[in-house]
ROSE-4610 file (N, C-alpha, C; in Angstrom, 1 decimal, always signed):
// ROSE-4610
residu = [M/M/M/H/H/H/I/I/I/T/T/T/K/K/K/K/K/K/H/H/H/I/I/I/E/E/E/R/R/R/F/F/F/E/E/E/L/L/L/I/I/I/R/R/R/D/D/D/T/T/T/F/F/F/L/L/L/K/K/K/T/T/T/T/T/T/S/S/S/V/V/V/P/P/P/S/S/S/T/T/T/G/G/G/N/N/N/W/W/W/Q/Q/Q/H/H/H/L/L/L/S/S/S/N/N/N/N/N/N/D/D/D/I/I/I/W/W/W/L/L/L/R/R/R/L/L/L/V/V/V/S/S/S/Q/Q/Q/V/V/V/I/I/I/V/V/V/V/V/V/G/G/G/N/N/N/S/S/S/T/T/T/P/P/P/A/A/A/E/E/E/K/K/K/F/F/F/N/N/N/Q/Q/Q/D/D/D/S/S/S/R/R/R/L/L/L/K/K/K/K/K/K/L/L/L/V/V/V/S/S/S/Y/Y/Y/H/H/H/R/R/R/L/L/L/S/S/S/K/K/K/L/L/L/N/N/N/D/D/D/E/E/E/N/N/N/S/S/S/L/L/L/G/G/G/K/K/K/G/G/G/I/I/I/N/N/N/Y/Y/Y/V/V/V/L/L/L/R/R/R/E/E/E/V/V/V/G/G/G/A/A/A/R/R/R/Y/Y/Y/A/A/A/S/S/S/R/R/R/S/S/S/P/P/P/E/E/E/K/K/K/C/C/C/K/K/K/K/K/K/T/T/T/Q/Q/Q/A/A/A/L/L/L/V/V/V/H/H/H/N/N/N/L/L/L/K/K/K/V/V/V/L/L/L/K/K/K/K/K/K/F/F/F/K/K/K/N/N/N/G/G/G/P/P/P/K/K/K/T/T/T/L/L/L/L/L/L/Q/Q/Q/R/R/R/I/I/I/S/S/S/E/E/E/F/F/F/K/K/K/G/G/G/L/L/L/N/N/N/E/E/E/S/S/S/K/K/K/R/R/R/K/K/K/A/A/A/R/R/R/Y/Y/Y/L/L/L/M/M/M/K/K/K/I/I/I/F/F/F/E/E/E/Y/Y/Y/I/I/I/K/K/K/S/S/S/K/K/K/S/S/S/S/S/S/R/R/R/D/D/D/F/F/F/L/L/L/M/M/M/E/E/E/L/L/L/G/G/G/L/L/L/L/L/L/S/S/S/D/D/D/A/A/A/I/I/I/A/A/A/L/L/L/D/D/D/V/V/V/R/R/R/L/L/L/Q/Q/Q/S/S/S/V/V/V/L/L/L/R/R/R/K/K/K/K/K/K/V/V/V/G/G/G/L/L/L/K/K/K/I/I/I/P/P/P/K/K/K/G/G/G/L/L/L/E/E/E/N/N/N/N/N/N/P/P/P/K/K/K/V/V/V/Y/Y/Y/D/D/D/E/E/E/I/I/I/E/E/E/R/R/R/E/E/E/L/L/L/L/L/L/L/L/L/K/K/K/V/V/V/C/C/C/K/K/K/P/P/P/L/L/L/K/K/K/L/L/L/S/S/S/G/G/G/V/V/V/Q/Q/Q/F/F/F/D/D/D/R/R/R/M/M/M/L/L/L/Y/Y/Y/Q/Q/Q/N/N/N/Y/Y/Y/D/D/D/K/K/K/I/I/I/K/K/K/D/D/D/M/M/M/V/V/V/L/L/L/N/N/N]
num = [1/1/1/2/2/2/3/3/3/4/4/4/5/5/5/6/6/6/7/7/7/8/8/8/9/9/9/10/10/10/11/11/11/12/12/12/13/13/13/14/14/14/15/15/15/16/16/16/17/17/17/18/18/18/19/19/19/20/20/20/21/21/21/22/22/22/23/23/23/24/24/24/25/25/25/26/26/26/27/27/27/28/28/28/29/29/29/30/30/30/31/31/31/32/32/32/33/33/33/34/34/34/35/35/35/36/36/36/37/37/37/38/38/38/39/39/39/40/40/40/41/41/41/42/42/42/43/43/43/44/44/44/45/45/45/46/46/46/47/47/47/48/48/48/49/49/49/50/50/50/51/51/51/52/52/52/53/53/53/54/54/54/55/55/55/56/56/56/57/57/57/58/58/58/59/59/59/60/60/60/61/61/61/62/62/62/63/63/63/64/64/64/65/65/65/66/66/66/67/67/67/68/68/68/69/69/69/70/70/70/71/71/71/72/72/72/73/73/73/74/74/74/75/75/75/76/76/76/77/77/77/78/78/78/79/79/79/80/80/80/81/81/81/82/82/82/83/83/83/84/84/84/85/85/85/86/86/86/87/87/87/88/88/88/89/89/89/90/90/90/91/91/91/92/92/92/93/93/93/94/94/94/95/95/95/96/96/96/97/97/97/98/98/98/99/99/99/100/100/100/101/101/101/102/102/102/103/103/103/104/104/104/105/105/105/106/106/106/107/107/107/108/108/108/109/109/109/110/110/110/111/111/111/112/112/112/113/113/113/114/114/114/115/115/115/116/116/116/117/117/117/118/118/118/119/119/119/120/120/120/121/121/121/122/122/122/123/123/123/124/124/124/125/125/125/126/126/126/127/127/127/128/128/128/129/129/129/130/130/130/131/131/131/132/132/132/133/133/133/134/134/134/135/135/135/136/136/136/137/137/137/138/138/138/139/139/139/140/140/140/141/141/141/142/142/142/143/143/143/144/144/144/145/145/145/146/146/146/147/147/147/148/148/148/149/149/149/150/150/150/151/151/151/152/152/152/153/153/153/154/154/154/155/155/155/156/156/156/157/157/157/158/158/158/159/159/159/160/160/160/161/161/161/162/162/162/163/163/163/164/164/164/165/165/165/166/166/166/167/167/167/168/168/168/169/169/169/170/170/170/171/171/171/172/172/172/173/173/173/174/174/174/175/175/175/176/176/176/177/177/177/178/178/178/179/179/179/180/180/180/181/181/181/182/182/182/183/183/183/184/184/184/185/185/185/186/186/186/187/187/187/188/188/188/189/189/189/190/190/190/191/191/191/192/192/192/193/193/193/194/194/194/195/195/195/196/196/196/197/197/197/198/198/198/199/199/199/200/200/200/201/201/201/202/202/202/203/203/203/204/204/204/205/205/205/206/206/206/207/207/207/208/208/208/209/209/209/210/210/210/211/211/211/212/212/212/213/213/213/214/214/214/215/215/215/216/216/216/217/217/217/218/218/218/219/219/219/220/220/220/221/221/221/222/222/222/223/223/223/224/224/224/225/225/225/226/226/226/227/227/227/228/228/228/229/229/229/230/230/230/231/231/231/232/232/232/233/233/233/234/234/234/235/235/235/236/236/236/237/237/237/238/238/238/239/239/239/240/240/240/241/241/241/242/242/242]
x = [-43.0/-42.1/-41.3/-40.0/-39.1/-38.9/-39.3/-39.1/-38.1/-37.0/-35.9/-36.0/-35.2/-35.0/-34.5/-33.7/-33.2/-34.3/-35.2/-36.3/-37.2/-37.4/-38.3/-37.6/-36.3/-35.6/-35.7/-35.7/-35.9/-37.3/-38.3/-39.7/-39.8/-39.2/-39.2/-38.7/-37.6/-37.0/-38.0/-38.7/-39.7/-40.8/-41.2/-42.4/-42.0/-40.8/-40.5/-40.2/-39.9/-39.6/-41.0/-41.9/-43.1/-44.5/-44.6/-46.0/-46.7/-46.0/-46.6/-47.2/-46.8/-47.2/-48.1/-48.4/-49.2/-50.7/-51.4/-52.9/-53.6/-54.4/-55.1/-56.6/-57.4/-58.8/-59.4/-60.4/-61.1/-62.2/-62.3/-63.3/-64.7/-65.4/-66.8/-66.9/-65.9/-66.1/-67.0/-67.3/-68.2/-69.6/-69.9/-71.3/-71.5/-70.4/-70.5/-70.3/-70.3/-70.1/-71.5/-71.6/-72.9/-72.6/-73.7/-73.7/-72.8/-72.8/-71.9/-70.4/-70.1/-68.7/-68.2/-69.1/-68.7/-68.5/-69.5/-69.4/-68.1/-67.8/-66.6/-65.4/-65.3/-64.2/-64.1/-65.2/-65.2/-64.7/-65.2/-64.8/-63.2/-62.7/-61.3/-60.5/-61.0/-60.4/-60.3/-61.2/-61.2/-60.2/-60.2/-59.3/-57.8/-57.6/-56.2/-55.5/-56.2/-55.6/-54.7/-53.4/-52.5/-51.6/-52.2/-51.5/-52.2/-51.6/-52.3/-52.5/-51.7/-51.8/-53.2/-53.8/-55.1/-56.1/-56.1/-57.0/-56.8/-55.5/-55.2/-55.8/-55.7/-56.2/-57.8/-58.4/-59.9/-60.3/-59.6/-60.0/-59.9/-59.2/-58.9/-59.8/-60.6/-61.3/-62.9/-63.4/-64.8/-65.8/-65.4/-66.3/-66.4/-65.3/-65.4/-66.1/-65.9/-66.6/-68.0/-68.5/-69.9/-70.5/-69.7/-70.3/-70.6/-69.8/-70.1/-70.6/-71.3/-71.8/-72.8/-73.0/-74.0/-75.4/-75.7/-77.1/-77.4/-76.3/-76.6/-76.7/-75.8/-75.6/-76.8/-77.2/-78.3/-79.6/-79.8/-81.0/-81.0/-79.8/-79.7/-80.2/-81.2/-81.6/-81.1/-80.6/-80.1/-78.6/-78.3/-76.9/-75.9/-76.3/-75.4/-74.9/-75.9/-75.6/-74.8/-75.1/-74.3/-72.8/-72.6/-71.3/-70.5/-71.2/-70.5/-70.0/-70.9/-70.5/-69.3/-69.3/-68.2/-67.0/-67.1/-65.9/-65.3/-66.0/-65.5/-64.7/-65.0/-64.3/-63.0/-63.1/-62.0/-60.8/-61.3/-60.3/-59.8/-60.7/-60.2/-59.1/-59.1/-58.1/-57.0/-57.1/-56.0/-55.9/-57.0/-57.0/-56.5/-55.6/-55.0/-56.0/-55.9/-56.8/-58.1/-58.3/-59.6/-59.6/-60.2/-60.3/-61.3/-61.3/-62.1/-63.6/-63.7/-65.1/-65.7/-66.8/-67.4/-67.8/-68.2/-68.6/-67.4/-66.3/-65.1/-64.2/-64.5/-63.6/-64.0/-63.1/-63.4/-63.7/-62.9/-63.1/-64.5/-64.9/-66.2/-67.3/-67.2/-68.2/-68.2/-67.1/-67.0/-67.8/-67.6/-68.3/-69.8/-70.2/-71.6/-72.2/-71.5/-71.9/-72.0/-71.0/-70.9/-72.0/-72.3/-73.4/-74.7/-75.0/-76.2/-76.3/-75.1/-75.1/-75.6/-75.0/-75.3/-76.7/-77.4/-78.7/-79.8/-79.3/-80.2/-80.3/-79.5/-79.6/-80.5/-81.4/-82.5/-82.0/-81.0/-80.5/-79.1/-78.8/-77.6/-76.3/-75.2/-73.9/-73.9/-74.6/-74.6/-75.3/-76.3/-77.0/-76.0/-75.3/-74.2/-73.2/-72.7/-71.6/-72.2/-73.4/-74.1/-74.1/-74.5/-74.5/-73.0/-72.1/-70.7/-70.2/-70.6/-70.2/-70.8/-71.7/-72.4/-71.7/-70.7/-69.9/-69.1/-69.3/-68.6/-68.0/-67.2/-66.7/-65.4/-65.2/-63.8/-63.7/-62.5/-62.1/-62.9/-63.3/-64.2/-63.6/-62.4/-61.7/-61.7/-61.3/-61.2/-62.6/-63.6/-65.0/-65.5/-65.1/-65.6/-65.0/-63.6/-62.9/-63.4/-63.6/-64.1/-65.5/-66.3/-67.7/-67.7/-66.8/-66.7/-66.2/-65.2/-64.6/-65.6/-66.6/-67.6/-68.7/-69.1/-70.2/-69.8/-68.5/-68.0/-67.0/-67.0/-65.9/-64.8/-63.6/-62.4/-62.0/-62.6/-62.2/-61.6/-60.3/-59.7/-59.0/-58.1/-57.5/-57.1/-56.2/-55.7/-56.7/-57.5/-58.4/-59.6/-60.1/-61.1/-60.7/-59.5/-59.0/-58.8/-58.2/-57.9/-59.2/-60.2/-61.5/-62.1/-62.2/-62.8/-62.0/-60.7/-59.8/-60.0/-60.1/-60.3/-61.6/-62.6/-63.9/-64.1/-63.0/-63.1/-63.7/-63.7/-64.5/-63.5/-62.2/-61.2/-60.1/-59.4/-58.3/-57.2/-57.5/-56.6/-56.5/-56.0/-55.8/-54.7/-54.1/-53.1/-53.3/-53.3/-53.5/-52.1/-51.7/-50.4/-50.3/-50.2/-50.0/-48.6/-48.3/-46.9/-45.9/-46.3/-45.5/-45.1/-46.2/-45.9/-44.9/-45.2/-44.4/-43.0/-42.8/-41.4/-40.7/-41.3/-40.7/-40.4/-41.3/-41.1/-39.9/-39.8/-38.8/-37.4/-37.5/-36.3/-35.6/-36.4/-35.9/-35.7/-36.7/-36.7/-36.0/-36.1/-35.4/-36.3/-37.5/-38.5/-38.6/-38.8/-39.1/-40.6/-41.1/-42.5/-42.9/-43.7/-44.0/-44.7/-44.5/-45.1/-46.5/-47.3/-48.7/-49.7/-49.5/-50.3/-51.8/-52.0/-53.4/-54.2/-53.6/-54.4/-54.4/-53.8/-53.8/-54.3/-55.6/-56.1/-55.5/-55.4/-54.8/-53.5/-52.5/-51.3/-51.3/-52.1/-52.3/-52.6/-53.6/-54.1/-53.0/-52.2/-51.1/-50.0/-49.7/-48.6/-49.2/-50.4/-51.1/-51.1/-51.4/-51.5/-50.1/-49.1/-47.7/-47.3/-47.7/-47.2/-48.0/-49.3/-50.0/-49.5/-49.3/-48.8/-47.4/-46.5/-45.1/-44.4/-45.2/-44.6/-45.5/-46.7/-47.6/-47.9/-48.1/-48.5/-47.3/-46.0/-45.0/-44.6/-44.9/-44.6/-45.8/-46.9/-48.1/-48.8/-48.9/-49.4/-50.7/-51.8/-52.8/-52.4/-53.1/-52.8/-52.9/-54.0/-54.2/-53.1/-52.6/-51.5/-50.2/-49.9/-48.8/-48.9/-50.1/-50.3/-50.1/-50.8/-50.8/-49.5/-48.8/-47.4/-46.5/-46.5/-45.6/-46.0/-47.3/-47.8/-47.6/-47.9/-47.8/-46.4/-45.4/-44.1/-43.1/-43.7/-43.0/-41.7/-41.8/-40.5/-39.5/-39.9/-39.0/-38.3/-39.1/-38.6/-37.6/-37.9/-36.9/-35.5/-35.4/-34.2/-33.6/-34.3/-33.7/-32.6/-31.7/-30.6/-31.0/-31.3/-31.7/-30.6/-30.0/-28.9/-29.4]
y = [-197.2/-198.3/-197.8/-197.9/-197.4/-198.5/-198.4/-199.3/-198.8/-199.4/-198.9/-199.7/-199.2/-199.9/-201.3/-201.6/-202.9/-203.9/-203.3/-204.1/-204.5/-203.6/-203.8/-204.8/-204.7/-205.8/-207.2/-207.2/-208.6/-209.1/-208.3/-208.7/-209.0/-208.3/-208.6/-209.9/-210.4/-211.6/-212.8/-212.5/-213.4/-213.6/-212.4/-212.4/-213.2/-212.9/-213.6/-215.1/-215.4/-216.9/-217.7/-217.1/-217.8/-217.4/-216.3/-215.8/-216.7/-217.3/-218.1/-219.3/-219.9/-221.1/-220.9/-219.6/-219.3/-219.4/-220.1/-220.3/-219.1/-218.4/-217.2/-217.3/-217.2/-217.4/-216.5/-217.1/-216.4/-215.5/-214.3/-213.3/-213.9/-213.7/-214.2/-215.7/-216.4/-217.8/-218.3/-217.4/-217.6/-218.1/-217.6/-217.8/-219.3/-220.1/-221.5/-222.4/-221.8/-222.6/-222.6/-223.7/-223.9/-223.1/-222.9/-222.3/-223.1/-224.4/-225.1/-224.9/-224.8/-224.5/-223.2/-222.2/-220.9/-220.9/-221.6/-221.7/-222.4/-223.5/-224.3/-223.4/-222.5/-221.7/-220.7/-220.3/-219.3/-220.1/-221.3/-222.2/-222.3/-222.5/-222.7/-221.4/-220.3/-218.9/-218.8/-219.4/-219.3/-220.3/-221.5/-222.5/-222.1/-221.5/-221.2/-220.2/-219.4/-218.4/-219.1/-218.7/-219.3/-220.4/-221.2/-222.3/-222.8/-222.9/-223.3/-224.8/-225.6/-227.1/-227.6/-227.2/-227.7/-227.5/-226.4/-226.1/-227.0/-227.4/-228.2/-229.7/-230.1/-231.3/-231.3/-230.2/-230.1/-230.2/-229.5/-229.5/-230.8/-231.7/-233.1/-234.1/-233.8/-234.7/-234.5/-235.4/-235.2/-235.5/-236.3/-236.6/-235.4/-234.7/-233.6/-232.4/-232.3/-231.2/-231.5/-232.7/-233.0/-232.7/-232.9/-232.6/-231.2/-230.3/-228.9/-228.2/-229.0/-228.5/-227.4/-226.5/-225.5/-226.1/-227.0/-227.6/-228.3/-228.9/-229.7/-228.6/-227.7/-226.8/-225.7/-225.4/-224.3/-224.9/-226.2/-226.8/-226.9/-226.6/-226.8/-225.4/-225.5/-224.3/-224.2/-225.3/-225.4/-224.9/-223.8/-223.3/-224.1/-224.8/-225.8/-226.9/-227.5/-228.6/-228.0/-226.9/-226.2/-226.0/-225.5/-225.2/-226.5/-227.5/-228.8/-229.4/-229.4/-229.9/-229.2/-227.9/-227.1/-227.3/-227.3/-227.5/-228.8/-229.8/-231.2/-231.1/-230.6/-230.5/-229.7/-228.7/-227.8/-228.6/-229.3/-230.0/-231.2/-231.9/-233.0/-232.6/-231.4/-231.1/-230.3/-230.1/-229.6/-228.1/-227.3/-225.9/-225.2/-224.3/-223.5/-222.7/-222.5/-221.7/-222.4/-223.6/-224.3/-225.0/-224.4/-224.9/-226.0/-226.8/-227.9/-227.6/-226.5/-226.0/-225.1/-225.6/-224.8/-223.4/-223.2/-222.0/-221.0/-221.5/-220.7/-220.6/-221.5/-221.4/-220.3/-219.3/-218.2/-218.5/-219.5/-219.9/-220.6/-221.4/-222.0/-220.9/-220.0/-219.0/-218.1/-217.9/-217.0/-217.7/-219.0/-219.7/-219.9/-220.0/-219.9/-218.6/-217.5/-216.2/-216.0/-216.5/-216.3/-217.1/-218.2/-218.9/-218.2/-217.7/-216.8/-215.7/-215.1/-213.9/-214.3/-215.5/-216.0/-216.5/-217.0/-217.4/-216.3/-215.2/-213.9/-213.4/-213.8/-213.5/-214.5/-214.0/-214.8/-216.2/-216.2/-217.5/-217.9/-217.4/-217.7/-217.0/-217.7/-217.3/-216.6/-217.2/-216.7/-215.3/-215.1/-213.7/-212.7/-213.1/-212.2/-211.7/-212.8/-212.6/-211.7/-211.9/-211.1/-209.7/-209.4/-208.0/-207.4/-208.2/-207.7/-207.4/-208.3/-208.1/-206.8/-206.2/-205.0/-203.7/-203.9/-202.8/-202.2/-200.9/-200.3/-198.9/-198.3/-197.1/-197.0/-195.8/-195.4/-196.5/-196.9/-197.9/-199.1/-199.6/-200.8/-201.9/-202.3/-203.5/-203.4/-202.2/-202.0/-202.0/-201.6/-201.6/-203.0/-203.8/-205.2/-206.0/-205.7/-206.4/-206.0/-204.6/-204.1/-204.6/-204.8/-205.2/-206.6/-207.5/-208.8/-208.7/-207.9/-207.7/-207.2/-206.4/-205.9/-206.9/-207.7/-208.7/-209.9/-210.4/-211.7/-211.5/-212.6/-212.6/-213.5/-213.2/-213.9/-213.8/-212.8/-212.5/-211.0/-211.0/-209.7/-209.3/-208.4/-207.7/-208.8/-209.8/-210.7/-211.7/-212.3/-213.3/-212.8/-211.6/-211.0/-211.0/-210.5/-210.4/-211.7/-212.7/-214.0/-214.7/-214.6/-215.2/-214.6/-213.3/-212.7/-212.8/-212.8/-213.1/-214.4/-215.4/-216.8/-217.0/-216.2/-216.4/-215.5/-214.8/-213.9/-212.6/-212.1/-210.9/-209.8/-209.9/-208.9/-209.2/-208.2/-208.2/-207.3/-206.1/-205.1/-205.2/-206.4/-206.5/-207.6/-207.6/-208.6/-209.1/-210.4/-211.1/-211.3/-210.3/-210.3/-211.4/-212.7/-213.7/-213.9/-214.8/-214.9/-215.3/-216.1/-216.4/-215.2/-214.4/-213.3/-212.2/-212.1/-211.1/-211.6/-212.9/-213.5/-213.2/-213.3/-213.1/-211.6/-210.8/-209.3/-208.9/-209.4/-209.1/-209.8/-211.1/-211.9/-212.0/-212.1/-212.3/-211.0/-210.1/-208.8/-207.7/-207.8/-206.8/-205.6/-205.7/-204.6/-204.5/-203.4/-203.2/-203.2/-204.3/-204.4/-204.5/-203.6/-203.6/-205.0/-205.4/-206.5/-206.2/-207.2/-207.0/-206.5/-206.7/-206.1/-206.6/-207.8/-208.4/-207.6/-207.1/-206.5/-205.0/-204.5/-203.0/-202.7/-202.6/-202.3/-201.1/-200.1/-198.8/-199.0/-199.7/-199.9/-201.0/-201.9/-203.0/-202.3/-201.4/-200.7/-199.9/-199.3/-198.5/-199.3/-200.4/-201.3/-201.9/-202.3/-202.8/-201.8/-200.6/-199.6/-199.3/-199.2/-199.0/-200.1/-201.4/-202.5/-202.4/-202.1/-202.0/-201.0/-199.8/-198.6/-198.8/-199.1/-199.0/-200.3/-201.4/-202.7/-203.4/-203.5/-204.2/-203.4/-202.2/-201.3/-201.2/-200.9/-200.9/-202.3/-203.4/-204.7/-205.2/-204.5/-204.8/-206.1/-206.1/-207.2/-206.7/-207.4/-207.2/-207.6/-207.1/-207.6/-209.0/-209.7/-211.1/-211.9/-211.4/-212.1/-212.1/-210.9/-210.7/-211.7/-211.7/-212.4/-213.9/-214.5/-215.9/-216.3/-215.5/-215.9/-216.1/-215.2/-215.3/-216.5/-216.6/-217.7/-219.1/-219.3/-220.7/-221.1/-220.1/-220.4/-220.1/-220.0/-219.7/-220.4/-221.8/-222.6/-222.4/-222.2/-222.1/-220.7/-219.7/-218.3/-218.2/-219.0/-219.0/-219.5/-220.3/-220.9/-220.0/-219.1/-218.2/-217.4/-217.1/-216.2/-214.8/-213.8/-212.5/-211.5/-211.0/-210.0/-208.7]
z = [-119.3/-119.9/-121.0/-120.9/-122.0/-123.1/-124.3/-125.3/-126.4/-126.6/-127.5/-128.9/-129.7/-131.0/-130.9/-129.9/-129.6/-129.2/-128.4/-127.9/-129.1/-130.0/-131.2/-132.1/-132.2/-133.1/-132.5/-131.2/-130.5/-130.8/-130.6/-131.0/-132.4/-133.3/-134.7/-135.0/-134.3/-134.6/-134.1/-133.0/-132.5/-133.5/-134.0/-134.9/-136.1/-136.9/-138.0/-137.8/-136.6/-136.3/-136.1/-135.4/-134.8/-135.3/-135.9/-136.2/-137.2/-138.2/-139.2/-138.6/-137.6/-137.0/-135.7/-135.4/-134.3/-134.7/-133.8/-133.9/-133.3/-134.0/-133.5/-133.6/-132.5/-132.5/-133.6/-134.3/-135.4/-134.8/-135.5/-135.0/-134.9/-133.8/-133.7/-133.4/-133.2/-133.1/-131.9/-131.0/-129.9/-130.4/-131.6/-132.2/-132.6/-132.7/-133.0/-131.8/-130.6/-129.3/-128.7/-127.8/-127.0/-125.7/-125.0/-123.7/-122.7/-122.8/-122.0/-122.4/-123.7/-124.1/-123.4/-123.5/-123.0/-121.5/-120.8/-119.3/-118.9/-119.6/-119.1/-119.3/-120.3/-120.5/-119.4/-118.9/-117.7/-116.5/-116.3/-115.2/-115.2/-116.4/-116.6/-116.3/-116.5/-116.2/-114.7/-113.9/-112.5/-112.0/-112.5/-112.1/-112.3/-113.4/-113.7/-112.8/-112.1/-111.2/-110.3/-110.3/-109.3/-109.9/-110.8/-111.4/-112.6/-113.8/-115.0/-115.2/-114.4/-114.6/-114.3/-113.1/-112.9/-113.9/-114.6/-115.7/-116.9/-117.2/-118.2/-117.9/-116.6/-116.2/-116.3/-115.9/-116.0/-117.5/-118.4/-119.8/-120.5/-119.9/-120.4/-119.8/-118.7/-118.0/-118.4/-119.2/-119.6/-118.4/-117.5/-116.4/-115.4/-115.2/-114.4/-115.0/-116.3/-117.0/-117.1/-117.1/-117.1/-115.8/-114.7/-113.4/-113.2/-113.9/-113.7/-115.0/-115.9/-117.1/-116.8/-117.7/-117.5/-117.4/-118.3/-118.2/-116.9/-116.3/-115.0/-113.9/-113.8/-112.7/-112.7/-113.9/-114.0/-113.5/-113.4/-112.8/-111.3/-110.7/-109.2/-108.6/-107.8/-107.1/-105.6/-105.2/-103.8/-103.9/-103.2/-103.3/-102.7/-101.7/-101.0/-101.9/-102.6/-103.6/-104.7/-105.2/-106.2/-105.8/-104.6/-104.1/-103.9/-103.3/-103.2/-104.5/-105.5/-106.8/-107.4/-107.3/-107.9/-107.1/-105.8/-105.0/-105.2/-105.3/-105.6/-106.8/-107.9/-109.1/-109.0/-108.3/-108.0/-107.3/-106.3/-105.5/-106.2/-107.1/-107.9/-108.9/-109.4/-110.4/-109.6/-108.4/-107.6/-107.7/-107.9/-108.2/-107.0/-107.2/-106.1/-105.5/-104.2/-103.4/-103.1/-103.6/-103.4/-102.1/-101.1/-99.7/-99.6/-98.5/-98.4/-98.2/-97.5/-97.2/-98.4/-99.1/-100.1/-99.8/-98.5/-98.1/-97.9/-97.6/-97.4/-98.6/-99.6/-100.8/-101.8/-101.9/-102.8/-104.2/-104.7/-106.1/-106.3/-105.3/-105.4/-105.3/-104.5/-104.3/-105.5/-106.1/-107.4/-108.5/-108.7/-109.7/-109.5/-108.2/-107.8/-108.3/-108.0/-108.4/-109.8/-110.5/-112.0/-112.7/-112.1/-112.7/-112.6/-111.4/-111.1/-112.1/-112.4/-113.3/-114.6/-115.1/-116.5/-116.6/-115.5/-115.6/-115.7/-115.3/-115.5/-116.9/-117.8/-119.2/-119.8/-120.7/-121.3/-121.8/-122.6/-123.1/-122.6/-121.4/-120.8/-121.4/-121.4/-121.8/-123.2/-124.1/-125.5/-125.6/-124.7/-124.8/-124.2/-123.1/-122.6/-123.7/-124.4/-125.4/-126.6/-126.9/-127.9/-127.5/-126.3/-125.8/-125.8/-125.4/-125.4/-126.8/-127.8/-129.2/-129.8/-129.2/-129.7/-129.1/-128.2/-127.7/-128.9/-129.1/-130.2/-129.7/-130.6/-130.3/-129.5/-128.9/-128.2/-127.1/-126.9/-125.9/-125.8/-127.0/-127.1/-126.4/-126.7/-126.0/-124.4/-124.0/-122.6/-121.9/-122.5/-122.1/-121.9/-122.9/-122.9/-121.7/-121.6/-120.5/-119.1/-119.0/-117.7/-117.4/-118.3/-118.1/-117.5/-118.0/-117.4/-116.0/-115.7/-114.4/-113.5/-114.0/-113.1/-112.7/-113.6/-113.3/-112.8/-113.0/-112.6/-111.5/-110.6/-109.6/-110.0/-109.6/-109.8/-111.3/-112.0/-113.4/-113.4/-113.7/-113.5/-114.9/-114.8/-116.1/-117.2/-116.7/-117.6/-118.0/-117.0/-117.4/-118.3/-118.1/-118.9/-120.4/-120.5/-121.8/-122.5/-121.8/-122.2/-122.7/-121.9/-122.1/-123.4/-123.5/-124.7/-125.9/-125.9/-127.1/-127.6/-126.7/-127.2/-127.8/-127.5/-128.1/-129.3/-129.8/-130.9/-130.7/-129.5/-129.2/-128.9/-128.8/-128.7/-129.6/-130.1/-131.0/-130.5/-130.1/-129.6/-128.1/-127.6/-126.2/-126.0/-124.8/-124.5/-123.0/-123.0/-121.7/-121.0/-120.1/-119.6/-118.4/-118.9/-117.8/-117.4/-116.6/-116.1/-117.3/-118.2/-119.3/-120.2/-120.5/-121.3/-120.5/-119.2/-118.5/-118.4/-118.4/-118.2/-119.6/-120.7/-122.0/-122.1/-121.7/-121.7/-120.8/-119.7/-118.8/-119.0/-119.1/-119.2/-120.5/-121.6/-122.9/-123.7/-123.5/-124.3/-123.5/-122.2/-121.4/-120.9/-121.1/-120.6/-119.1/-118.6/-117.2/-117.0/-116.6/-116.4/-114.9/-114.4/-112.9/-112.6/-111.3/-110.9/-110.3/-110.2/-109.6/-110.5/-111.9/-112.9/-112.7/-112.4/-112.3/-111.3/-110.3/-109.2/-109.2/-110.4/-110.6/-112.0/-112.2/-113.6/-114.2/-113.5/-114.1/-114.7/-114.0/-114.5/-115.6/-115.4/-116.4/-117.8/-117.8/-119.0/-119.6/-118.8/-119.3/-120.0/-119.4/-120.0/-121.3/-121.3/-122.5/-123.6/-123.3/-124.3/-124.9/-124.0/-124.5/-125.5/-125.1/-126.0/-127.3/-127.3/-128.5/-129.4/-128.9/-129.7/-130.1/-129.2/-129.5/-130.0/-129.8/-130.3/-131.4/-131.1/-132.1/-133.3/-133.2/-134.3/-135.3/-134.9/-135.9/-136.5/-135.7/-136.2/-137.0/-137.1/-137.8/-137.3/-135.9/-135.3/-134.4/-134.4/-133.5/-132.1/-131.1/-129.8/-129.5/-130.1/-130.0/-130.7/-131.8/-132.6/-131.7/-131.1/-130.2/-129.0/-128.4/-127.2/-127.4/-128.4/-128.7/-129.2/-129.9/-130.4/-129.2/-128.3/-127.1/-126.3/-126.0/-125.1/-125.7/-127.0/-127.5/-127.8/-127.9/-128.2/-127.1/-125.9/-124.7/-124.5/-124.5/-124.3/-125.4/-126.6/-127.7/-127.5/-127.2/-127.1/-125.9/-124.9/-123.7/-124.2/-125.2/-125.6/-126.8/-127.2/-128.3/-127.9/-128.8/-128.6/-129.1/-128.3/-128.8/-128.4/-129.5/-129.3/-128.7]
């Protein structure tokens, strides 16, 4: 990816315009959340794949969130009942790729699997996050994201980073969703390859380039850069960048 002085100047204008009003997750905020809060965020990460609108609907519906609460689902030992309950909520919010049959629905089965994974940890989601928070050293951020991608289904390069950043467990990472990629390509003029979510190696390379050649000179952390572009997407679209 070729990043020029002109590209940096465009990012600098965006930073000077929006950084002050950008909301950035506080480090370690996961410690103040319940197991249910963490689980529901994971559910949202699966729902959002393909279309973000259903996830917004889910997060605003207390009834549906209660139906798939960690406390309620973790008590169900019957996998059929578990799948039916999850599938009902996915279809109620209009989640993309949520088929009518729980057994054939990849998102349903992914969440059933992910719940099983969390139940294996002594105190559920919080124990998992405690373990991840202890990852230190070289490539710490990448190792955290890859660990989630390894143990969970339907959690890939973008969603693993987004989940961990929102919980205050990552700072030097970028969740390259559709909105961010649009800003990078259409407003700033960078040539970003398509299909990043399904190509971890290329994703890592693009992220590294942005962190080193954009964030570092502009004195931004990856999470600041990410949230700044995501939260101000509509306004940035209307900006005039020379």
